[in-house]
LUMLONU-751666 format. One record per residue (C-alpha): residue in three letters; x, y, z. Coordinates in steps of 0.02 Angstrom, whole numbers, plus 50000, padded with zeros to 5 digits. Each point is the difference from the previous one (the first is absolute). Last residue first. Example, Ala and Ser with C-alpha at 12.3 -4.5 7.8 and 13.67 -1.06 7.14 Angstrom:
BEGIN
Ser506844994750357
Ala499314982850033
This chain:
BEGIN
Ala502015346550692
Arg501234995050137
Asn498654994750121
Leu499154989749866
Leu501554989349973
Asp500304997850186
Arg498224993650025
Leu500234988249855
Ala501624993550074
Ala499214997550172
Val498584989749926
Leu501204989449898
Arg501164997150148
Asp498534995150109
Val499464986549878
His501754993049979
Glu500295000650189
Glu498374990650031
Thr500694985949894
Thr499654992749827
Gly500814983049975
Ile498414991049948
Gly498975012749908
Ile499765018649971
Ser499555011549858
Ala500315018649977
Arg499355007749839
Val500355017749941
Ala498845008049872
Ser499985005649819
Ala499045012449892
Thr501295014150010
Val501404988049952
Asp499354998149821
Asp501364988549934
Cys498954984450025
Gly498605006949894
Gly498675013050033
Asp498145002049976
Lys499245013050115
Ala500164999450188
Gly498674997950134
Leu501334991950108
Leu499014984150033
His499394999349821
Arg501755002849930
Val500624985950112
Phe498644988449935
Pro500265003849816
His501904997750013
Ala500064983650097
Cys501764993949965
Phe500505007850168
Lys499655017949947
Gly501655007250058
Asp501014998350159
Arg500544984650094
Val500845000050171
Gly501754995850064
Ile500615009350154
Gly501855003550030
Tyr499665017150077
Glu500865012949891
Gly500134992449827
Ser498544987950012
Leu498715010950085
Val500585015249901
Glu499844990549835
Ala498274993450043
Val499365017350048
Glu500685008149843
Arg499264986149893
Ala498295002350079
Thr500045018549960
Phe500155011950145
Gly499005015050061
Asp498694990250095
Val500454981750022
Val499024986149914
Phe499524983150068
Ser499914981349968
Val499874987550143
Ile500174981149983
Gly499974987050139
Val498334991949958
Arg498345008950009
Pro498345000950092
His498965015949968
Asp500135012650141
Pro500985013449908
Gly498775001949856
Trp499474989749850
Leu501195005349861
Ser501445005650109
Leu501565010649979
Glu500875006350157
His500365018650009
Val501575007350080
Gly500005019050022
Glu499645000450187
Ile500804984750076
Ala498914990650126
Ala499184989549865
Leu501714993349949
Gly500384993950175
Ala498294992150020
Arg500214991249833
Leu501714993250047
Arg499504994050173
Gly498464991549931
Ile501064991949865
Leu501174993550134
Arg498704992650117
Glu498974993349855
Glu501534991249929
Glu500514992250165
His498254993350035
Leu499804993549823
Leu501634990350004
Ala499604992250168
Ser498234995549947
Trp500644992849837
Gly501054986650083
Thr501864998149977
Ala499824983149916
Asn498795007049871
Leu501205014049956
Ala501494988349988
Asp499084987149894
Cys499445012949873
Ala501755007449992
Ala500734982749972
Ala498764997049860
Leu500535015949912
Ala501834995650019
Ile499754982649927
Ala499045007649854
Gly501375012849971
Leu501314986550009
Val499114990149864
Asn499775014649881
Pro499334989249861
Thr500964991749859
Gly498975002549843
Ala498115000249984
Glu498995002950157
His498265003049927
Arg499564982449942
Ala500894991650145
Glu498955008250134
Pro498495000749887
Asp499914981049979
Thr499424998049820
His501794998149940
Trp500225004949818
Glu500054988449851
Thr500905008149854
Glu499544996449821
Asp500634995849825
Asp501774993550025
Asn499694994750178
Val500325008550168
Ala499364990350150
Lys499385003150176
Val500405018449998
Ala500125013850129
Gly501674993950067
Gly500965005849849
Gly499335015049907
Arg498545011549968
Leu499615012950133
Tyr498275004250067
Pro499364983749927
Glu498365002749905
Ala498524999750117
Ala498874985250038
Ala500954993850152
Leu500135017550073
Trp498145003449981
Asp499574983250079
Thr501224999750146
Arg499295011950129
Gly501235009550105
Ile501775004550050
Leu501145011249899
Ala501715001450081
Gly501525011050014
Thr501864996949991
Gly501555010949982
Phe501094995450149
Pro499525013550124
Ala499054988750122
Tyr499435011650141
Leu498204999949937
Lys500035015549888
His501414992249898
Gly499054983749991
Ser498575007549902
Phe498124997750004
Val498524994049897
Val498324992850052
Tyr498654992249891
Asp498224993750025
Leu499665006750173
Asp498714991950113
Leu500595009450155
Ala500114983750099
Thr500884991349856
Leu501265013849965
Asn500525001350182
Leu501195014550027
Arg500965003350161
Arg500535018050018
His501565010949984
Pro501184992949867
Val498474992649913
Leu499075016449978
Gln501135010849892
Ala500194987649858
Ala498234993350020
Asp499345005449830
Val498314991350000
Leu499244993049841
Ile498124997350002
Arg498884989749887
Ala498355005149925
Gly498324991149998
His499115015650062
Arg499744993250176
His501794993949993
Ala500685017549981
Ile498895006950139
His500584986650122
Ala501825003049954
Leu499765018650029
Ala499284996750173
Ala501474988950045
Ile501255012349924
Pro499455014950104
Trp501625009849972
Leu501325003250134
Glu500845017150002
Gly501905000149985
Thr499925017549925
Val501014998249840
Asn500284981249982
Ser498164997650038
Ala499554983850088
Ala498974985949924
Thr500095007249825
Val498614997549875
Val499664992349831
Leu498234994349956
Leu499984988049852
Lys498654997949870
Pro499454987149872
Gly498535005249891
Asp498825014650021
Ile500465014950107
Gly498765012050080
Ala499764990450161
Leu501894999750026
Ala500095019049999
Glu498545002450118
Asp500634987550129
Ala501775006549989
Ala499385017750034
Arg498934994050146
Val501434990250080
Ala501195014749983
Glu498645011550067
Gly499884989350155
Pro501865002350029
Phe499905019250000
Ala500275014149874
Pro500374987949858
Pro501445003949882
Ala499275000349823
Leu499684983649909
Arg500904993849846
Val499134987849884
Ala501314989649912
Asp500324991149835
Ala501794995249959
Trp500464999550185
Pro501805001550060
Leu499955018350061
Leu499105002250166
Ser500564984850100
Ala501885002349979
His499715018849991
His499514999750184
Glu498135002250020
Thr499015015250058
Asp499285002549825
Phe498874985150038
Val499944984849886
Val498654990449907
Ala500724988049872
Thr498994994749848
Thr500234982649928
Gly499654998249814
Glu501114984849974
Pro500324990650160
Leu501355007850108
Ser501724991950000
Arg501055014749937
Ala499305010950140
Leu500414986050122
Leu501825000149946
Asn500015019050007
Thr499464999250181
Ala501364987650044
Asp501345010449913
Thr499465015750092
Thr499954990750166
Asn501774993449978
Arg501094988649893
Thr498754985949986
Phe499644983650089
Val498334992249956
Val498994992850144
Ser498434991549934
Asp498484997350109
Asp499414982050023
Pro500264999250189
Arg499185017150027
Ala501175013950054
Gly500315005250179
Val501265013449949
Phe501474992050091
Ala499404982549959
Arg500185002749812
Val501705008450029
Thr500604984950098
His499334988449865
Arg501015009049866
Ala501545000150110
Gln499844981250016
Glu500064999249811
Tyr501645009649996
Arg500774990150142
Ala499564983549917
Thr500695005949834
Thr501615005350086
Leu500154982950081
Gln499674990849837
Ser501265010949908
Ala501314997550134
Tyr499714981150001
Gly500174998049813
Ala498514995349891
Gly499815017549928
Arg498575009049914
His498705006450124
Val501235012350079
Ser501815003749957
Ser501305000850138
Tyr500415008450165
Ala500654987050124
Pro501265011550086
Leu498825015049979
Ala498494993650096
Ala500685003150175
Ala500565017649953
Val498275003749931
Ala499174993950159
Ala501215010050109
Ser499655016149904
Val498144997250024
Pro500234996250185
Glu500975016550018
Leu498595010149922
Cys500505010049847
Pro499575018449993
Ala498305005849935
Ser499845008049830
Ala498935015249956
Ala498794998350145
Tyr501464997450119
Asp500685017549975
Leu500235006050178
Asn501784993550020
Ala500855010050136
Tyr501844997249966
Pro501185001150148
Val501085015649983
Leu501685003149920
Arg500695017650004
Gly500735008849849
Gly499265017250033
Lys498364996149916
Val499544981850021
Pro500874983549964
Val499084983650029
Glu500154986450132
Leu499174983049980
Asp499734990350162
Ser498224994649958
Gly500654995149828
Leu499304982450000
Val498334998850087
Ala499674991950167
Pro498654987350038
Ile498635004450126
Arg500324988850149
Arg498634987750042
Gly498715005150129
Glu498484994749900
Ser500264985849878
Ala498694987750062
Arg498735014050020
Thr500235005349818
Ala499254983749939
Pro501024990149875
Val499365001349821
Thr499044984749941
Val500175001649812
Ala501654990850002
Ala499234984850085
Ala498754997949860
Thr501385001449871
Thr501074987050086
Ala498564987850012
Ala499495002549819
Ser501754996349935
Thr500825014149905
Phe501635000050097
Ile500374981749976
Thr499585000549815
Leu501225014349971
Ala501354990950099
Ser499804985249884
Met499284983150049
């Protein structure tokens, strides 16, 4: 029996879907991130400890993730093709990673898990797999990865409150004939605000539509259960999830993926190549993973999933809410700093805060924070141009239009009170000198 057969047995799959309860993991140490001791140069030539507040762009690597990759490297070999021990072991590790990711998001036993480069790649894969004539419904609040891939899309204006999002989706889907797909984020990469994905999934299914959820900003912060939420597809990236090795995943229903043309054409996606025809795999996981996959990226992604589950989500959530509350309170106390929000300051959110500072462009703020205080933040439109312009009340502008941009501070594992307090103090200093 091959390693692939071993890992796709019904018993193993059923066990994988049973995610360990948080209670059993409570009290375990939160894993460390690499780079927590990084020092960076600031004005005057001093070195200061780096305050990384840019997790929403790319999170640092967890130590257990680095250890998993290091452990896999000595036996690194080809997957699905070799009879040698190293190849069989690497194949087993790769397929186990697939089941770990399936369990991490609480997917159904028969859902496909296709490894991709990132969230953008995963979303484009699904866009290429839609049945002919499918219409996508997407809000203008989305990241470009969710906003742009669709050949035929209905775009909805930013809703004033969560219930309006549900109503707008309801009306849009009701007016569409043929196959349809609702596309929505789980947590905004601009404001961190959580979207009502369970209610939106219910509305989508009531109209015979499917739903794709961009979970890139949710899964580093909250447990996600695809089955309980009745989601059809979920996408996310390893580099947001403390696994910066170039892998993402598309998880969801098999039928559309099995019927679609292969995302890439090449070895691994085929059963046979003859003189007059090519026979493609019908299994979506093989069909859409042509070529040698990013094996180490998949192993890293699975290790991150395991590490977060083992830590216990209650511990992670408690620490995040403590720090993000401290940050938001500190920013609110500074006259001239304005937090951006779609649904108001009390709406639940993950550890992301975007803001503007009176009298300074976002780029000026970010450069001062980095050059004088050793603080890393993001500035710009965060690959969500329409949404940021809406929040700022700005006219159309591209990436180079610094007047229609904001600053984003985002936290995660490795963020400390000192990082938060340093940012607040630096902004206060900046405004005092204006």
